[in-house]
All heavy atoms as an XYZ file, in Angstrom:
827
protein
N       2.141     31.470     19.762
C       1.502     30.541     20.678
C       1.960     30.854     22.098
O       3.146     30.985     22.356
C       1.905     29.131     20.262
C       1.327     28.068     21.120
S       1.876     26.457     20.554
C       0.341     25.676     20.412
N       1.041     30.981     23.012
C       1.426     31.301     24.377
C       2.293     30.204     25.009
O       2.268     29.062     24.598
C       0.073     31.398     25.095
C      -0.918     31.612     24.046
C      -0.383     30.991     22.806
N       3.027     30.625     26.006
C       3.950     29.711     26.676
C       3.213     28.546     27.325
O       3.715     27.424     27.350
C       4.743     30.494     27.711
C       5.792     29.714     28.483
C       6.842     29.188     27.531
C       6.446     30.593     29.514
N       2.017     28.792     27.838
C       1.266     27.722     28.507
C       0.934     26.579     27.526
O       1.006     25.408     27.888
C      -0.037     28.273     29.095
N       0.574     26.923     26.294
C       0.271     25.895     25.289
C       1.500     25.081     24.935
O       1.441     23.877     24.744
C      -0.319     26.511     24.039
C      -1.705     27.046     24.278
O      -2.318     26.762     25.296
N      -2.206     27.827     23.344
N       2.645     25.753     24.822
C       3.882     25.035     24.521
C       4.227     24.083     25.652
O       4.652     22.963     25.426
C       5.033     26.033     24.312
C       4.893     26.844     23.077
C       6.036     27.773     22.920
N       5.811     28.677     21.823
C       6.663     29.556     21.388
N       7.819     29.706     21.976
N       6.371     30.329     20.362
N       4.069     24.563     26.875
C       4.367     23.730     28.038
C       3.440     22.526     28.103
O       3.867     21.408     28.360
C       4.263     24.573     29.318
C       4.655     23.896     30.613
C       6.121     23.491     30.542
C       4.421     24.815     31.781
N       2.152     22.762     27.844
C       1.175     21.668     27.853
C       1.520     20.623     26.786
O       1.428     19.423     27.020
C      -0.241     22.216     27.616
C      -1.292     21.153     27.752
C      -2.693     21.625     27.500
N      -2.999     22.882     28.143
C      -3.465     23.952     27.499
N      -3.666     23.941     26.221
N      -3.729     25.065     28.156
N       1.946     21.097     25.621
C       2.324     20.174     24.551
C       3.527     19.319     24.942
O       3.549     18.110     24.731
C       2.624     20.962     23.281
C       2.936     20.052     22.109
O       2.066     19.235     21.781
O       4.058     20.166     21.544
N       4.518     19.928     25.543
C       5.714     19.173     25.950
C       5.378     18.182     27.060
O       5.887     17.056     27.076
C       6.795     20.140     26.395
C       7.408     20.873     25.233
C       8.743     21.424     25.540
N       9.283     22.055     24.326
C       9.870     23.219     24.305
N      10.057     23.887     25.433
N      10.329     23.706     23.178
N       4.537     18.582     27.993
C       4.123     17.676     29.072
C       3.340     16.497     28.504
O       3.561     15.337     28.871
C       3.288     18.430     30.140
C       4.191     19.389     30.912
C       2.587     17.459     31.071
C       3.448     20.318     31.860
N       2.445     16.783     27.557
C       1.646     15.708     26.954
C       2.552     14.729     26.212
O       2.377     13.516     26.342
C       0.628     16.309     25.997
N       3.510     15.222     25.470
C       4.431     14.327     24.719
C       5.250     13.492     25.722
O       5.491     12.301     25.469
C       5.336     15.133     23.817
C       4.583     15.685     22.613
C       5.468     16.526     21.736
N       4.686     17.242     20.741
C       4.345     16.721     19.570
N       4.701     15.507     19.240
N       3.620     17.414     18.732
N       5.690     14.064     26.809
C       6.433     13.308     27.798
C       5.566     12.242     28.443
O       6.006     11.076     28.594
C       6.991     14.260     28.881
C       7.594     13.532     30.044
C       8.847     12.944     29.924
C       6.895     13.378     31.234
C       9.392     12.253     30.993
C       7.451     12.692     32.303
C       8.707     12.147     32.172
N       4.335     12.595     28.821
C       3.453     11.623     29.468
C       3.086     10.477     28.509
O       2.973      9.320     28.948
C       2.185     12.302     29.976
C       2.361     13.181     31.204
C       1.066     13.888     31.516
C       2.806     12.356     32.386
N       2.907     10.781     27.255
C       2.590      9.749     26.277
C       3.750      8.755     26.167
O       3.586      7.551     26.204
C       2.267     10.356     24.915
C       0.901     11.002     24.992
C       2.269      9.293     23.831
C       0.571     11.861     23.797
N       4.960      9.279     26.058
C       6.148      8.411     25.961
C       6.338      7.607     27.241
O       6.738      6.434     27.184
C       7.359      9.242     25.653
N       6.074      8.213     28.374
C       6.280      7.578     29.660
C       5.283      6.446     29.897
O       5.646      5.403     30.455
C       6.210      8.616     30.783
C       6.448      8.073     32.142
N       7.685      7.628     32.555
C       5.596      7.862     33.185
C       7.583      7.209     33.804
N       6.355      7.335     34.207
N       4.022      6.642     29.513
C       2.964      5.700     29.855
C       2.627      4.739     28.706
O       1.729      3.928     28.851
C       1.694      6.438     30.253
C       1.861      7.134     31.579
O       2.445      6.598     32.480
N       1.346      8.344     31.679
N       3.305      4.867     27.577
C       2.956      4.032     26.420
C       3.052      2.533     26.691
O       2.138      1.799     26.318
C       3.815      4.419     25.221
C       3.444      3.697     23.971
C       4.264      4.112     22.799
O       5.226      4.887     22.960
O       3.966      3.650     21.690
N       4.116      2.015     27.314
C       4.173      0.568     27.540
C       3.018      0.028     28.398
O       2.434     -1.012     28.090
C       5.521      0.348     28.267
C       6.306      1.553     27.976
C       5.347      2.674     27.770
N       2.655      0.770     29.441
C       1.560      0.330     30.298
C       0.231      0.358     29.555
O      -0.586     -0.558     29.683
C       1.476      1.192     31.538
C       2.674      1.065     32.439
C       3.162      2.423     32.900
O       2.709      3.450     32.421
N       4.112      2.403     33.816
N       0.021      1.410     28.761
C      -1.217      1.506     27.993
C      -1.329      0.359     26.978
O      -2.389     -0.211     26.808
C      -1.312      2.860     27.268
C      -1.654      4.014     28.172
C      -1.812      5.303     27.397
N      -2.861      5.209     26.388
C      -4.140      5.356     26.630
N      -4.578      5.633     27.823
N      -5.021      5.248     25.642
N      -0.235      0.086     26.286
C      -0.257     -0.980     25.294
C      -0.510     -2.334     25.940
O      -1.265     -3.156     25.384
C       1.062     -0.991     24.508
C       1.216      0.179     23.560
C       0.134      0.229     22.506
O      -0.225     -0.810     21.940
O      -0.350      1.345     22.247
N       0.086     -2.586     27.101
C      -0.141     -3.848     27.800
C      -1.613     -4.002     28.189
O      -2.224     -5.040     27.996
C       0.746     -3.945     29.025
N      -2.184     -2.928     28.721
C      -3.602     -2.963     29.119
C      -4.515     -3.142     27.911
O      -5.522     -3.830     27.970
C      -3.973     -1.738     29.908
C      -3.412     -1.660     31.328
C      -3.678     -0.298     31.934
C      -4.009     -2.760     32.197
N      -4.139     -2.509     26.804
C      -4.953     -2.644     25.593
C      -4.912     -4.088     25.056
O      -5.920     -4.611     24.589
C      -4.489     -1.662     24.532
C      -4.982     -0.243     24.766
C      -4.323      0.783     23.898
C      -4.476      0.567     22.438
N      -3.920      1.687     21.639
N      -3.748     -4.710     25.152
C      -3.634     -6.096     24.722
C      -4.480     -7.030     25.594
O      -5.126     -7.946     25.108
C      -2.172     -6.556     24.719
C      -1.304     -5.979     23.591
C       0.140     -6.399     23.796
C      -1.807     -6.467     22.233
N      -4.448     -6.782     26.907
C      -5.261     -7.579     27.808
C      -6.747     -7.359     27.513
O      -7.534     -8.310     27.465
C      -4.962     -7.220     29.278
C      -5.973     -7.839     30.240
C      -3.548     -7.656     29.635
N      -7.135     -6.146     27.254
C      -8.541     -5.811     27.002
C      -9.011     -6.473     25.702
O     -10.165     -6.933     25.600
C      -8.715     -4.303     26.929
C     -10.085     -3.868     26.504
C     -11.174     -4.117     27.318
C     -10.289     -3.231     25.311
C     -12.451     -3.736     26.952
C     -11.547     -2.839     24.938
C     -12.632     -3.091     25.750
N      -8.160     -6.558     24.689
C      -8.572     -7.108     23.390
C      -8.462     -8.627     23.304
O      -8.980     -9.233     22.385
C      -7.732     -6.474     22.287
C      -8.024     -5.014     22.061
C      -7.171     -4.458     20.978
C      -7.471     -2.971     20.797
N      -6.643     -2.373     19.731
N      -7.814     -9.264     24.252
C      -7.629    -10.711     24.235
C      -8.915    -11.403     24.662
O      -9.285    -11.405     25.846
C      -6.470    -11.090     25.155
C      -6.083    -12.544     25.014
O      -6.692    -13.241     24.158
O      -5.194    -12.996     25.755
N      -9.576    -12.036     23.729
C     -10.879    -12.671     24.005
C     -10.745    -13.997     24.762
O     -11.729    -14.533     25.256
C     -11.650    -12.879     22.716
C     -11.973    -11.575     22.045
C     -13.286    -11.671     21.365
N     -13.625    -10.419     20.723
C     -14.626     -9.689     21.099
N     -15.386    -10.063     22.079
N     -14.877     -8.568     20.463
N      -9.524    -14.526     24.839
C      -9.343    -15.808     25.562
C      -9.328    -15.587     27.095
O      -9.479    -16.562     27.820
C      -8.066    -16.481     25.121
O      -6.947    -15.695     25.468
N      -9.148    -14.368     27.524
C      -9.127    -14.079     28.982
C     -10.548    -13.945     29.505
O     -11.489    -13.638     28.774
C      -8.371    -12.771     29.219
C      -6.872    -12.786     28.899
C      -6.290    -11.397     29.072
C      -6.154    -13.761     29.817
N     -10.736    -14.157     30.802
C     -12.076    -13.997     31.406
C     -12.553    -12.544     31.275
O     -11.775    -11.604     31.219
C     -11.867    -14.368     32.870
C     -10.576    -15.076     32.939
C      -9.765    -14.647     31.771
N     -13.867    -12.411     31.259
C     -14.480    -11.112     31.082
C     -14.102    -10.127     32.182
O     -13.852     -8.943     31.932
C     -16.011    -11.269     31.003
C     -16.803     -9.979     30.757
C     -16.416     -9.383     29.425
C     -18.280    -10.255     30.819
N     -14.033    -10.592     33.404
C     -13.708     -9.704     34.517
C     -12.291     -9.135     34.420
O     -12.051     -7.971     34.742
C     -13.888    -10.450     35.880
C     -15.318    -10.758     36.228
S     -16.392     -9.312     36.201
C     -15.736     -8.374     37.548
N     -11.359     -9.941     33.950
C      -9.988     -9.465     33.776
C      -9.956     -8.404     32.671
O      -9.281     -7.354     32.845
C      -9.049    -10.660     33.409
C      -7.679    -10.151     33.058
C      -8.993    -11.628     34.542
N     -10.687     -8.634     31.626
C     -10.718     -7.646     30.534
C     -11.390     -6.356     30.984
O     -10.927     -5.263     30.623
C     -11.463     -8.252     29.333
C     -10.683     -9.413     28.710
C     -11.434    -10.111     27.621
N     -11.861     -9.176     26.618
C     -12.997     -9.312     25.920
N     -13.791    -10.320     26.128
N     -13.297     -8.420     25.006
N     -12.419     -6.445     31.790
C     -13.100     -5.240     32.266
C     -12.198     -4.469     33.222
O     -12.187     -3.229     33.215
C     -14.409     -5.596     32.944
C     -15.541     -6.035     31.992
C     -16.761     -6.447     32.786
C     -15.862     -4.937     31.001
N     -11.425     -5.185     34.048
C     -10.492     -4.491     34.939
C      -9.437     -3.741     34.152
O      -9.060     -2.631     34.504
C      -9.814     -5.501     35.897
C     -10.645     -5.869     37.081
C      -9.866     -6.700     38.054
C     -10.691     -7.051     39.253
N      -9.951     -7.821     40.247
N      -8.971     -4.367     33.066
C      -7.996     -3.696     32.197
C      -8.598     -2.450     31.577
O      -7.931     -1.387     31.494
C      -7.501     -4.644     31.110
N      -9.855     -2.519     31.179
C     -10.511     -1.354     30.608
C     -10.670     -0.236     31.647
O     -10.438      0.935     31.340
C     -11.886     -1.743     30.058
C     -12.606     -0.584     29.388
C     -13.979     -0.948     28.888
O     -14.518     -1.980     29.263
N     -14.526     -0.111     28.062
N     -11.001     -0.576     32.854
C     -11.136      0.422     33.909
C      -9.792      1.063     34.228
O      -9.715      2.262     34.480
C     -11.742     -0.184     35.159
C     -13.220     -0.580     35.056
C     -13.673     -1.314     36.319
C     -14.066      0.641     34.814
N      -8.719      0.278     34.219
C      -7.383      0.826     34.442
C      -6.987      1.790     33.331
O      -6.369      2.815     33.583
C      -6.365     -0.291     34.557
C      -6.457     -1.084     35.824
C      -6.136     -0.248     37.064
O      -5.216      0.575     37.043
O      -6.845     -0.412     38.079
N      -7.381      1.461     32.104
C      -7.090      2.365     30.985
C      -7.799      3.686     31.167
O      -7.261      4.751     30.836
C      -7.562      1.729     29.658
C      -6.511      0.959     28.875
C      -7.195      0.274     27.698
C      -5.410      1.858     28.412
N      -9.026      3.634     31.649
C      -9.805      4.854     31.832
C      -9.258      5.729     32.969
O      -9.539      6.912     33.011
C     -11.262      4.526     32.077
C     -11.946      3.958     30.857
C     -13.353      3.507     31.163
O     -13.800      3.520     32.289
N     -14.071      3.090     30.117
N      -8.475      5.158     33.872
C      -7.935      5.924     35.017
C      -6.687      6.721     34.645
O      -6.264      7.565     35.430
C      -7.597      4.978     36.166
C      -8.804      4.429     36.876
C      -8.388      3.516     38.010
C      -9.595      2.891     38.669
N      -9.192      1.939     39.701
N      -6.118      6.484     33.456
C      -4.937      7.206     33.063
C      -5.255      8.701     32.914
O      -6.405      9.043     32.580
C      -4.390      6.696     31.724
C      -3.473      5.533     31.871
C      -3.903      4.242     31.721
C      -2.118      5.756     32.171
C      -3.042      3.184     31.850
C      -1.250      4.691     32.298
C      -1.701      3.403     32.149
N      -4.299      9.584     33.149
C      -4.543     11.027     33.020
C      -4.929     11.398     31.574
O      -4.702     10.627     30.636
C      -3.189     11.660     33.382
C      -2.465     10.631     34.144
C      -2.961      9.298     33.687
N      -5.450     12.553     31.450
C      -5.984     13.036     30.188
C      -4.921     13.111     29.075
O      -5.153     12.736     27.949
C      -6.586     14.408     30.390
C      -7.105     15.048     29.151
C      -7.687     16.378     29.433
N      -8.130     17.013     28.214
C      -8.559     18.253     28.148
N      -8.571     18.985     29.231
N      -8.940     18.764     27.015
N      -3.739     13.578     29.425
C      -2.732     13.831     28.394
C      -1.859     12.629     28.124
O      -0.747     12.752     27.627
C      -1.844     15.025     28.786
C      -2.603     16.314     28.785
C      -2.807     17.027     29.964
C      -3.153     16.812     27.618
C      -3.510     18.212     29.959
C      -3.860     17.985     27.593
C      -4.037     18.683     28.760
O      -4.738     19.853     28.779
N      -2.313     11.405     28.429
C      -1.536     10.224     28.098
C      -2.062      9.532     26.862
O      -1.536      8.495     26.474
C      -1.528      9.224     29.274
O      -2.864      8.854     29.586
C      -0.863      9.823     30.476
N      -3.058     10.080     26.223
C      -3.599      9.487     25.010
C      -2.900     10.056     23.791
O      -2.861     11.282     23.571
C      -5.100      9.781     24.905
C      -5.869      9.197     26.054
C      -7.362      9.476     25.935
N      -8.007      9.116     27.159
C      -8.639      9.983     27.929
N      -8.686     11.247     27.589
N      -9.197      9.579     29.039
N      -2.346      9.189     22.953
C      -1.606      9.675     21.786
C      -2.462     10.442     20.802
O      -1.954     11.246     20.013
C      -1.080      8.383     21.133
C      -1.183      7.347     22.159
C      -2.251      7.735     23.106
N      -3.754     10.222     20.806
C      -4.645     10.889     19.874
C      -4.690     12.415     20.120
O      -4.862     13.196     19.172
C      -6.075     10.308     19.984
C      -7.039     11.048     19.097
C      -6.046      8.835     19.641
N      -4.474     12.822     21.343
C      -4.577     14.236     21.702
C      -3.410     15.111     21.290
O      -3.493     16.316     21.396
N      -2.336     14.516     20.817
C      -1.172     15.325     20.442
C      -1.100     15.437     18.908
O      -1.139     14.434     18.219
C       0.128     14.688     21.002
C       1.331     15.431     20.515
C       0.078     14.668     22.486
N      -1.009     16.654     18.442
C      -0.923     16.901     17.011
C       0.510     17.206     16.653
O       1.316     17.643     17.452
C      -1.811     18.103     16.626
C      -3.232     17.894     17.000
N      -4.082     17.072     16.315
C      -3.959     18.413     18.028
C      -5.266     17.091     16.905
N      -5.220     17.910     17.935
N       0.823     17.002     15.368
C       2.138     17.393     14.881
C       2.244     18.905     14.886
O       1.377     19.605     14.398
C       2.358     16.886     13.455
C       2.472     15.381     13.418
O       2.932     14.780     14.381
N       2.066     14.777     12.320
N       3.338     19.406     15.449
C       3.553     20.850     15.544
C       4.959     21.191     15.147
O       5.890     20.423     15.358
C       3.303     21.344     16.972
C       1.869     21.213     17.412
C       1.644     21.792     18.764
C       0.168     21.614     19.110
N      -0.163     22.145     20.384
N       5.121     22.369     14.625
C       6.435     22.890     14.245
C       7.272     23.058     15.513
O       6.772     23.549     16.535
C       6.280     24.207     13.523
S       7.815     25.061     13.169
N       8.542     22.652     15.448
C       9.396     22.773     16.633
C       9.829     24.198     16.885
O      10.274     24.506     17.996
C      10.624     21.870     16.473
O      11.317     22.211     15.290
C      10.227     20.411     16.442
N       9.740     25.060     15.884
C      10.167     26.465     16.063
C       8.992     27.362     16.442
O       9.077     28.117     17.407
C      10.794     26.967     14.755
C      11.995     26.182     14.286
C      13.217     26.494     15.108
O      13.404     27.674     15.447
O      13.982     25.577     15.373
N       7.918     27.299     15.649
C       6.809     28.228     15.873
C       5.595     27.577     16.495
O       4.629     28.265     16.820
C       6.380     28.827     14.502
O       5.895     27.783     13.668
N       5.572     26.255     16.656
C       4.477     25.475     17.249
C       3.175     25.629     16.453
O       2.106     25.484     17.001
C       4.267     25.840     18.718
C       5.336     25.300     19.596
C       6.475     26.057     19.871
C       5.248     24.036     20.123
C       7.478     25.552     20.686
C       6.246     23.521     20.945
C       7.369     24.278     21.215
N       3.289     25.882     15.162
C       2.121     25.903     14.308
C       1.709     24.477     13.970
O       2.553     23.623     13.801
C       2.393     26.680     13.025
C       2.588     28.152     13.207
C       2.873     28.809     11.866
C       3.130     30.272     12.013
N       1.946     31.056     12.247
N       0.400     24.229     13.833
C      -0.064     22.887     13.506
C      -0.368     22.744     12.015
O      -0.385     21.621     11.517
C      -1.332     22.551     14.301
O      -2.313     23.530     14.038
C      -1.047     22.477     15.771
N      -0.597     23.824     11.357
C      -0.937     23.742      9.926
C       0.287     23.975      9.076
O       1.193     24.701      9.451
C      -2.031     24.755      9.577
C      -3.286     24.461     10.353
C      -4.398     25.302      9.845
N      -5.600     24.944     10.578
C      -6.808     25.035     10.076
N      -6.953     25.440      8.837
N      -7.835     24.696     10.776
N       0.275     23.395      7.879
C       1.417     23.554      7.001
C       2.658     22.862      7.554
O       3.767     23.354      7.404
N       2.451     21.707      8.167
C       3.542     20.998      8.857
C       4.247     20.059      7.873
O       3.593     19.254      7.203
C       2.931     20.218     10.021
C       3.910     19.385     10.798
C       4.769     19.962     11.709
C       3.978     18.011     10.634
C       5.664     19.194     12.444
C       4.847     17.251     11.365
C       5.696     17.834     12.264
O       6.579     17.081     12.985
N       5.548     20.149      7.785
C       6.339     19.243      6.947
C       6.978     18.236      7.891
O       7.926     18.569      8.641
C       7.392     20.013      6.133
C       6.717     21.052      5.263
C       8.240     19.060      5.313
C       7.665     21.982      4.553
N       6.476     17.005      7.878
C       6.856     16.019      8.880
C       8.321     15.586      8.742
O       8.962     15.204      9.717
C       5.955     14.808      8.810
O       6.026     14.225      7.531
N       8.880     15.626      7.544
C      10.263     15.190      7.350
C      11.233     16.074      8.131
O      12.277     15.606      8.598
C      10.570     15.242      5.853
C      11.804     14.479      5.448
C      11.932     14.402      3.936
O      10.914     14.306      3.251
O      13.056     14.510      3.461
N      10.901     17.329      8.252
C      11.781     18.295      8.936
C      11.230     18.755     10.271
O      11.880     19.495     10.987
C      12.042     19.502      8.036
C      12.767     19.181      6.795
C      12.085     18.924      5.624
C      14.146     19.106      6.775
C      12.761     18.606      4.451
C      14.847     18.779      5.625
C      14.133     18.535      4.462
N       9.989     18.373     10.569
C       9.283     18.784     11.803
C       9.195     20.317     11.916
O       9.362     20.903     12.972
C       9.947     18.216     13.050
C       9.869     16.709     13.087
C      10.425     16.158     14.360
C      10.328     14.655     14.336
N      10.862     14.056     15.533
N       8.935     20.967     10.758
C       8.828     22.422     10.694
C       7.558     22.786      9.921
O       7.099     22.015      9.080
C      10.036     23.021      9.975
C      11.399     22.838     10.621
C      12.480     23.313      9.671
C      11.488     23.588     11.919
N       7.041     23.987     10.203
C       5.946     24.494      9.382
C       6.515     24.980      8.070
O       7.744     25.209      7.936
C       5.218     25.629     10.104
O       6.060     26.750     10.218
N       5.666     25.146      7.059
C       6.185     25.512      5.742
C       6.806     26.902      5.741
O       7.749     27.165      4.999
C       5.093     25.402      4.680
C       3.935     26.345      4.895
C       2.855     26.101      3.861
C       1.723     27.091      4.019
N       0.675     26.887      3.037
N       6.372     27.775      6.611
C       6.927     29.130      6.664
C       8.338     29.094      7.239
O       9.281     29.678      6.678
C       6.019     30.043      7.524
C       4.654     30.177      6.853
C       6.655     31.403      7.733
C       3.595     30.792      7.717
N       8.525     28.386      8.348
C       9.835     28.276      8.971
C      10.771     27.464      8.063
O      11.951     27.780      7.942
C       9.727     27.605     10.363
C      11.085     27.378     10.982
C       8.868     28.481     11.283
N      10.224     26.425      7.395
C      11.015     25.649      6.476
C      11.574     26.527      5.360
O      12.762     26.445      5.027
C      10.164     24.539      5.867
C      10.845     23.756      4.784
C      11.758     22.784      5.136
C      10.564     24.015      3.461
C      12.410     22.059      4.133
C      11.209     23.291      2.466
C      12.123     22.321      2.808
N      10.732     27.369      4.800
C      11.167     28.254      3.699
C      12.245     29.213      4.194
O      13.239     29.435      3.509
C       9.973     29.031      3.159
C      10.307     29.883      1.969
C       9.016     30.422      1.336
N       9.319     31.073      0.088
C       9.600     32.356     -0.055
N       9.635     33.129      1.030
N       9.834     32.881     -1.218
N      12.039     29.813      5.343
C      13.046     30.742      5.904
C      14.384     30.055      6.118
O      15.431     30.594      5.754
C      12.545     31.352      7.219
C      11.370     32.290      7.055
C      10.768     32.699      8.397
O      11.231     32.174      9.456
O       9.852     33.530      8.395
N      14.360     28.861      6.734
C      15.591     28.165      7.003
C      16.257     27.651      5.723
O      17.479     27.635      5.606
C      15.339     26.978      7.959
C      15.111     27.426      9.379
C      14.977     26.203     10.265
C      14.971     26.627     11.704
N      16.280     26.664     12.275
N      15.468     27.244      4.732
C      16.008     26.776      3.481
C      16.690     27.931      2.726
O      17.796     27.751      2.169
C      14.921     26.129      2.622
N      16.071     29.078      2.698
C      16.659     30.225      2.020
C      17.910     30.722      2.722
O      18.842     31.212      2.098
C      15.629     31.342      1.892
C      14.491     31.088      0.918
C      13.483     32.245      0.954
C      15.001     30.877     -0.496
N      17.963     30.552      4.057
C      19.142     30.966      4.815
C      20.245     29.907      4.737
O      21.349     30.162      5.206
C      18.763     31.206      6.266
N      19.939     28.735      4.167
C      20.930     27.688      4.054
C      21.165     26.903      5.334
O      22.211     26.267      5.496
N      20.193     26.915      6.220
C      20.335     26.219      7.498
C      19.892     24.752      7.442
O      20.093     24.026      8.427
C      19.543     26.962      8.577
C      20.057     28.369      8.829
C      19.188     29.130      9.808
O      18.272     28.531     10.401
O      19.420     30.334      9.976
N      19.291     24.329      6.341
C      18.843     22.949      6.203
C      19.757     22.245      5.199
O      19.791     22.579      4.027
C      17.396     22.866      5.713
C      16.359     23.470      6.634
C      14.987     23.460      5.961
C      16.322     22.737      7.957
N      20.553     21.284      5.647
C      21.475     20.632      4.719
C      20.754     19.808      3.678
O      19.803     19.113      3.958
C      22.312     19.731      5.659
C      21.496     19.551      6.856
C      20.647     20.763      6.995
N      21.203     19.941      2.450
C      20.629     19.179      1.348
C      19.396     19.776      0.737
O      18.797     19.196     -0.164
N      18.984     20.953      1.188
C      17.783     21.590      0.660
C      18.200     22.818     -0.134
O      18.910     23.679      0.372
C      16.808     21.995      1.791
C      15.618     22.714      1.236
C      16.377     20.797      2.588
N      17.723     22.852     -1.382
C      18.031     24.011     -2.248
C      16.747     24.528     -2.848
O      15.771     23.807     -2.997
C      18.954     23.591     -3.385
C      20.363     23.315     -2.973
C      21.219     22.948     -4.139
N      20.843     23.645     -5.341
C      21.282     23.340     -6.559
N      22.057     22.297     -6.738
N      20.888     23.999     -7.628
N      16.766     25.773     -3.228
C      15.616     26.343     -3.907
C      15.573     25.779     -5.331
O      16.598     25.790     -6.028
C      15.674     27.854     -3.950
C      14.489     28.513     -4.555
C      14.548     30.005     -4.469
C      13.325     30.572     -5.130
N      13.369     32.016     -5.209
N      14.453     25.250     -5.734
C      14.362     24.634     -7.037
C      14.155     25.675     -8.122
O      13.500     26.723     -7.925
C      13.224     23.601     -7.090
O      11.992     24.257     -6.923
N      14.730     25.422     -9.272
C      14.531     26.271    -10.441
C      14.245     25.398    -11.634
O      14.824     24.338    -11.790
C      15.805     27.133    -10.711
O      16.884     26.256    -10.909
C      16.062     28.100     -9.602
N      13.332     25.857    -12.476
C      13.062     25.124    -13.727
C      12.604     26.047    -14.796
O      12.348     27.175    -14.638
C      12.072     23.976    -13.507
C      10.707     24.380    -13.053
C       9.662     24.760    -13.818
C      10.261     24.486    -11.694
N       8.579     25.070    -13.045
C       8.914     24.909    -11.735
C      10.846     24.288    -10.443
C       8.143     25.099    -10.600
C      10.067     24.477     -9.329
C       8.741     24.873     -9.408
């Protein structure tokens, strides 16, 4: 994966974490039907003004070593290829090769 994609992914994750409280507050205001319509519409417009990479939907789970998106093992945050290499090398505590 090129360096630019890795950098974009890290920036997106930072922006999501940084802007999450404001986004959640605006979403709550927008969904609250007891508030006047104009207040709700203003909240919706403010939500739309956020930068592109502040939406949590746009970030996919990626391996922390190889940045692959497929074959991702969420418990270890690794792709299955990197997981297998690290497990065979004994770098993952509590993980052993199974035999039966």
